[in-house]
N, C-alpha and C positions, 0 to 999 in steps of 0.2 A: 476554523483551523482543520486541517486536515491529519487524522492520524493514522500515520502508516504500518506496517503490517512488516514481517519477513521479508526483507526487502535484500537485493541479490548486490551484495555493495563489497569492495575492496577489503574492507573492514569487518563484513559480516556474509562471506560468501554461501553462494547459494548449494554448493558442493563440500563445506567446511565442518567442523566434525560437530558440531550442533545440530546441524541441517537436518539430518536424519530424524531426530527426535520431534523437530517439528515438524515435519512434513504432515505427517495424521492430521493435527490438529487445521489446516489450511484445505479450506471446502476446491480450492480448483488444483490441486496437488503440485502447486511449487509456488517459488520463491516470487515474491514482485521484481519489477524493474523499474531503474532510478525515471525513466520515462514514463513510464503507468503515471508514477509520482507526480511527475512537471505534466499531466496532461492535464490532473483535476484542479492540480494549482492554474494552468493557464483557463480552464474554465470557469473558476470560481472569481481567475481577476479578469475575464472577459465578458462580453455581451451574454452568456449564457449565465454569470452569477450574480448580476445587477441587484436583483431582489433577495438574495441567499445573505441571512446574516445571522446569528447568533445559533450556528450550529455546527456538530461538528460530523466531521466525515471518515469515516473508517477506508482508508484503500489497505484490505491485509486479505485479499482471495475470500475472503468468508472466514475468515480466522476466527473472528467474535462472533461469529453468526450463528 
């Protein structure tokens, strides 16, 4: 399972009204991108993820760290 953090989308833009309040909680200091989430999913469904089972991966730039 992939748990996305704050991700820059049309419905949740990185320059939206709530973004300024979220940024201090993100270790990398920015919203993630759809491509970054997709890269994680691609890894999991590809050769690199063959032996990964029963886990959750946070793709959140350090928000939950």
